[in-house]
C-alpha positions in Angstrom: -80.1 139.5 173.5 -80.5 136.9 170.6 -83.8 135.5 169.6 -84.1 132.1 168.8 -84.6 131.4 165.0 -85.4 127.7 164.4 -86.2 126.4 161.0 -88.1 123.4 162.3 -91.4 124.5 163.8 -93.0 122.0 166.2 -96.6 121.5 166.1 -98.3 121.6 169.6 -99.2 118.4 170.8 -102.8 117.7 172.2 -103.1 115.4 175.4 -106.3 113.6 175.1 -106.2 111.8 178.4 -108.1 114.3 180.6 -110.9 114.0 178.0 -111.0 110.4 178.0 -111.2 110.5 181.6 -114.2 112.7 181.8 -116.0 110.6 179.0 -115.5 107.5 181.1 -116.5 109.2 184.3 -119.7 110.4 182.4 -120.5 107.0 181.2 -120.4 105.5 184.7 -122.5 108.4 186.1 -125.3 107.5 183.3 -124.8 103.7 183.9 -125.4 104.4 187.8 -128.3 106.6 187.1 -130.4 104.3 185.2 -130.4 101.9 187.8 -132.2 104.3 189.9 -135.2 104.4 187.9 -135.6 100.7 187.8 -135.7 100.8 191.6 -138.2 103.3 191.6 -140.6 101.4 189.2 -140.7 98.4 191.6 -142.0 100.5 194.7 -145.8 99.7 194.9 -147.3 103.6 195.2 -151.0 104.6 195.1 -150.4 108.2 193.6 -152.6 111.2 195.0 -155.2 112.7 192.6 -154.5 116.2 191.3 -157.9 117.2 190.1 -159.0 118.0 186.6 -155.9 118.1 184.4 -155.4 117.8 180.7 -153.3 115.0 178.8 -149.5 115.9 179.1 -148.8 113.6 175.9 -148.3 115.2 172.7 -151.5 115.2 170.6 -151.9 112.6 168.0 -151.2 113.0 164.2 -154.0 113.7 162.0 -156.9 111.4 162.4 -157.9 109.5 159.2 -161.5 109.3 157.9 -162.1 107.3 155.1 -165.0 107.2 153.0 -165.4 104.1 150.5 -167.2 104.0 147.3 -170.1 102.0 149.1 -170.5 104.7 151.4 -168.9 103.0 154.6 -167.1 105.3 156.9 -163.9 104.5 158.5 -162.2 106.3 161.5 -158.5 105.1 161.7 -159.4 101.9 160.0 -162.5 101.1 162.1 -166.0 101.3 160.7 -168.3 103.8 162.3 -171.7 105.4 161.7 -172.2 109.1 161.4 -173.4 109.5 165.1 -170.4 107.2 166.3 -168.2 109.3 164.3 -169.1 112.6 165.7 -169.1 111.3 169.3 -165.7 109.8 169.0 -164.4 113.0 167.4 -166.1 114.8 170.1 -164.3 112.8 173.0 -160.8 113.2 171.1 -161.1 116.8 170.9 -161.9 116.9 174.7 -158.8 115.5 175.4 -156.8 117.4 172.3 -158.5 120.8 171.6 -156.0 121.0 168.6 -157.5 117.7 167.2 -156.8 117.7 163.4 -158.6 115.2 160.7 -158.0 114.5 157.2 -160.9 113.0 155.2 -160.1 110.8 152.2 -163.0 109.9 150.1 -163.1 107.5 147.2 -163.6 109.1 143.7 -166.7 107.2 143.3 -168.2 107.7 146.8 -171.5 109.6 147.0 -171.2 113.1 147.5 -173.9 113.2 150.0 -172.2 110.8 152.3 -169.0 112.7 152.2 -170.8 115.7 152.9 -172.4 114.2 155.8 -168.9 113.5 157.1 -168.1 116.9 156.8 -171.0 117.9 158.7 -170.2 115.1 161.4 -166.6 116.8 162.0 -168.2 120.3 162.2 -170.6 119.1 164.8 -167.8 117.6 166.9 -166.0 120.9 166.7 -163.0 120.0 164.9 -161.5 123.0 163.4 -158.5 121.8 161.5 -160.0 119.6 158.6 -158.5 118.9 155.6 -159.5 116.8 152.2 -156.8 114.3 150.6 -157.1 114.5 146.8 -154.6 113.2 144.2 -153.8 115.6 141.5 -154.3 114.0 138.0 -154.4 116.8 135.2 -155.0 114.2 132.4 -158.6 113.4 134.1 -159.7 117.0 134.0 -160.2 117.0 130.4 
């Protein structure tokens, strides 16, 4: 039986029509599905309580505590006293046990104020505390 020996090799063709049909069907499905969520939001409901639950949102990024050169303490840009700082951090930690803070103190701030801020963070029970510094080797000489 003679074998076909052809010098011209034909490349296989790819038919994309079924794939395009599937993509269009998926687009229509998702467009219709988004309409269901809008309808659900318009229904007035009073949802039942589930008891004591923790927040299901991701914890916030590190909270920033700034100490100015004059000794002013700011938590996320708002001026607070040492007691308020400790209370607010304790409340945040109750909601997010893995709360992290970063302390940014001015280089000319009194060391006693910065140390008091460290103590307030410690009293609030925050275990993840870091200190922001800028490395400048020429100032060390």
